N, C-alpha and C positions, 0 to 999 in steps of 0.2 A: 480466358477466365470463365469458369462454369457459372450456371444460373444460380447455384447455391452461394457461390462466392460473391456474386453481384448482389444477391438478396441480403447477404450478411453485411456487406459494406454499406448498403443503403440503410439498413437498420442501425448500424454503428453511427452513421451521420445523424439519423433521427434522434438517437439517444444523446449524442454530443450536443445537439441544439437545445437540450433542456438543461439549464444551469443547475449545478449540483455541488455547491461548496460544502465542505465538511460541516455537519450540523444542519444543513439545509437541503438534504437529499430528497425530501418528501415528494415533490412533483415528479422527479425522475423515478422514484420508487413506485408511485401510483401508475405511471406509464408502463413500467415493467409488469406490475401486478395485472394490469389490464391485458397485456399480451399473454401472460401465463393463462389467464382465463380463456382467451380466444383460442389458445392451443389445446383446450380441454384437458389440461393437466389436473392431477388430483391434489386435494388438500392445499389449495392456494390460500395464502394468508400473509399478513404483515404483523410483525410483533411490535411491542411497545417502543423498541429502539428505532424502528423503521426498516429492519431487514425484511426482505420479501422471499417467500418460500413457495415451492411447487414440487410435486412428486410425480415422477414417471414410474409407474408400477413395473416390477419385474415378475417373472413367472413363479419364483419361489418366495412365498410369504415370509418364511423364517430366515431368509438370507439377510445378512447385514447389508445396509445400503452404502452407496458411495455418495459423498457430499461433493458437489461441484459448485464452486463459488467464484464470484467476481465482485469487486467493490464498485459501488455506485458513485462515490464522491470524487471530486477533483480538487486541485489546489487553487483554482481560480475563484476570486470573489464575484459576487453579483455585479453585473454591469460590464463585465469584460466582453469585448467584441468576439463573438463565437463564429465569425465568418469562416466558411469552408472554401478551400481552393483545391481544385483537382488538376494535377499536372501530368502531362504525358500519357493520359489514358487512351488517346486515339492515335498515338504515334508508336514507333518502334522502340523508343526509349522506355525504360521502366517507369510505370505510373506511380504517383504518390498522391495521397490525400493529406492536405495540410490544414490543421485546425486545432485549437487549444483543447486538450483532453481527449483527442480522438484515439490515441493509443493507450492512454492511462486515465480512465480505463474503459472508455465507451466501447471499444472493440472487444474487450474482455466480456462485458455484459452481453453484447450482441452474440458472442460465441456460445453463451448458454443456449440460445435458440438455434444457432448453427449446428450444434451437436444433436439437438432434438430433431431438426429437419433432416439431417443426414440419416439418422437411425430409422426414421419413418419412411424416407424415400426408398431405402433398401430393405424395408420391412424386417428390421432386426429386432428380435425379442430378447431382452436381457434377462438373465436369471435373477439379478438383484435389482432392487429399487435404486433409482437415482434421484436424489434431492438437488434441485437447482436452487441456488441461493444468490440473490443480489443483496449484498450487505453494505452497511454504512460504516463511516468512521475509520477508514484505513489511513487516510492522509493526515499529516500534520498532528494537531492536537486531538484528533479523533482517538488516538491512543488504542487503535484496534478494538474499540468498544463493540462494534458490530460483530466481529468474529468471536469476541469473548462471549457474546450472547448466543451465537450459533453453536459453539462448542459446549456451552452450558446446557443447551437443549439436547444435543445428540451424544455428548460425552464421548466415550470410547466404544460405543456400541455401533461401530461403523467399520467398513473395509478400510476407509481412510478418507482424507480430504485432498481434492484436486483443486488448486487455486489457479485461476486464469489471470494472466497479465498480458495485455495487448502486444507489447513490444519485446517480449522475452523469448522469442523463437530461438531454439537451439540451446537455451540455458535451462537446466533442470536444478531448481533450488531444493536442497534437502537439509540445509543448515540455516539457522536463524541467528542474525546478529543481535546481541543484547544492546538495549538503548536505555539511557536514563536522561530525563530532561528536567531542567529547573527554570523557574522564573525568579530572578534575583532582584530584590528591591533594596535600594540604599535610601535612608532618610536622615536628614540633618535639620537644624534650625533654619538654615537658609540666611538670607540677608542681602545687603547692597554690595555690589562688587567693589566699590571704593571704600565706603564707610566701614564695612565689615570685613575688609580684606584680611585674610589670615584665618578666618573661621572656615570650617569645612564646608565644601560644596558637595552635594550628593553626586553630581556628574563627575567631579574630579575623583571622588572616592571610589565610585563604581568603575571608572576608567582604570584607576590604579589596580583594582582587584582583577579586572579582565586581563591586564598586562601580566599580573602574577599567574593567573590561570593558564594563559596561553604560553607561559614560559615552562610549564611542566613538560618534561621530556617524555614522549610517548613511544612505545615500542613499535617497530615495523612488523615484528612477528611476536605474538599474534597481532594482526592489524588492529590498531586502536586510533580513534579520531576524537577531536574536540572542535566544536564550532559555536561561536557566539553569533546567532542569526539575527537578533534584533537588539537595538540599543536606543534609548531615548530618555528625555527628562528635561526639567528646567522650564521656566516661563518667559525668560527674556535674556537678551545678551548682557545686560548689566545687572543681572540678579544671580546671587549665589543659590544654586538649585537646592530646593528642600527635598526633592525626590527624583530618583532616576531608576530605570528598570532595564533589564536585559534578559534575554532567553538563551540558555546554554544547552547544547546537545552533546552528550557523551555516548560513544559507541565502541564496542569491541567484539571480536570474534570469540573471545574467551571470557566466560563469566567471572573467573577469578581475577583476571586482569582488569575487567570493568570494575569489580568491587574495590580493588586496590586504588584505582583512579578516583572512584567515588569518595573513598576515605581521604585522599589527598585534597580533593576539591572542597570537601566539607570542612576540613581543617582550616583552609584558607578563608572560608566563610566565617568561621568562628573567630579566627585571629583578626579579621577586619572589623569585627563588631566590637566597639569600644565606646567610652563616654563621648557623647556628642555625635556619634555615628552609629546608626542602627542598620545592620545588614540582615535581611530576611530572605531565606531561600525556600521556595515552595516547589515541591515535585509536581510537575504538570504532565509527565509522560513516563511510562515504563513499559518497554517491550522486552519480554523475557527471551533469553537465548534458549536454544535447543537444537537437536538434530536427530536424524536417523542415519544409520550407517550406509555407506555407498553401495553395499551389497544387499540392501533391503529389497524385497521383491518389487515394491512400488517404484523405487528409484531405478532399478534395472529395467522395469517395464517402460518407464518414461523415456529412458535412454534408447531402448530398442525401438519403440514406436517412432521416435524422432529420427533415428538413423535409417530406418526403413524407408523414409522419404528422401533419402540421399542428402540429408542435412547433417552438418556437424553437430554433435551433442556434447555439452560441457557441464560438468557438475559445478555448482557455485553456491554462494552464501548471500543472503540478503535480509533486509528488514521488510517483511510482507505480512499479510494476514496469516501465513503459515506459521509465524512465530508462536501463535497461541497453541494450536495442537502439538507442534513439535516440542514446546516447553513442557508439555504434560506427558510426553512419551507416546503420543498418538501419531500414527503414520500420516505424513502429509508431504506433498510435492507441489512445486509451482511449475507450470508450463506456459508457453506463450503461443501466439497466433501468427505473428509476423515480425519483421524487422522494422526499424524506424529510428527516429532521433528527435532531439530537441525537447525531450520530456520536461514537463513543468514550465515550458515557455510558450509564448504566443505563436511560435513557429513550429510547434510539435507536428510531426508527420509520421505516417505509416507507409510502408511499401506495399503495393497491391499484389504484385506477382507471387510472393511467398505465401499468401493467405491460404490458398488451397492445400498446400502441403502441411501447413501448420494445423489446419482443421482436420485433415486426414490423420495426423498423429494423435490429436486429442480424441477423436472418435474411436480410433483403434485402442487407445488406453482405456476408455470407458467400456468398450466391449470386452476386453480381455482381463481387466482387473478382477481379482478375487476368484479367477478361474483355476 
């Protein structure tokens, strides 16, 4: 493992040790801002959302910049044990670092600095500016709010967007899955489970609605999914619940298919709303779909840079920060740093050995893009 790889992994662990639940990324953002300042980058700032920006100047002032971003937030709430375990790093077996959020996306944020260090060590001068951005709100109900702010700032006056994900090595994302999310609330008068039996219970009504929702037949092609991720309500075992809530996630590769599903789902909401039973559906998330073609120069460059490291490269689709620029027709790709597993669990891990190749592919992309 090279000195740069060791330095990168040490920084990833430092970042991982700072809790950063979605909507509470402030301390981690301030840490990154401090590092940008120490690296003497230009125009270091933090916007009202909490996104952190820094510019590496290029030789040509009029050249469009490349935006390189990684999200600060994790899925883990405050108070989660962030203990780090290093396995096999001094043995012949492949090494791993196990820690919540280490790959998604502490390593991605650290890679912003890894790219900078590599370019400086080799004294590479780029023609174009590079804006390094550590953004908020990628996970869960963050609804990509950070990247929305980034794209609002730079719009399409860019070469493109390179989005870093810690564990996506070998996968080049150039297509964005469309997502619609709802919080569904059922309300009734409630009552006593014996004395008022027969009157509607919000829990029963919402459970029946979920059964209807999950009975909708979804196509395999284009791939389309539905998930009720949370469900709760009621105040006691012998009480007819007066309120119950759940959260619903709808996704599809195809915007038209997603829209059709939305219409089906919203009809069921409307049909379930009747006298004595109030059904309210609030949209709590919307990730727009989009794509650039497989033969786009950014996509081809990402594939080439990955394959030059003797790595398999696969085109794929996902729900990432790249959704925002892609939905607006602005070129964007997602690349990774290493392999790993257990994402969004307490046993999340990254593999150490591939980090060097992953970083070499990223740096090569940054050097050659726009050329």
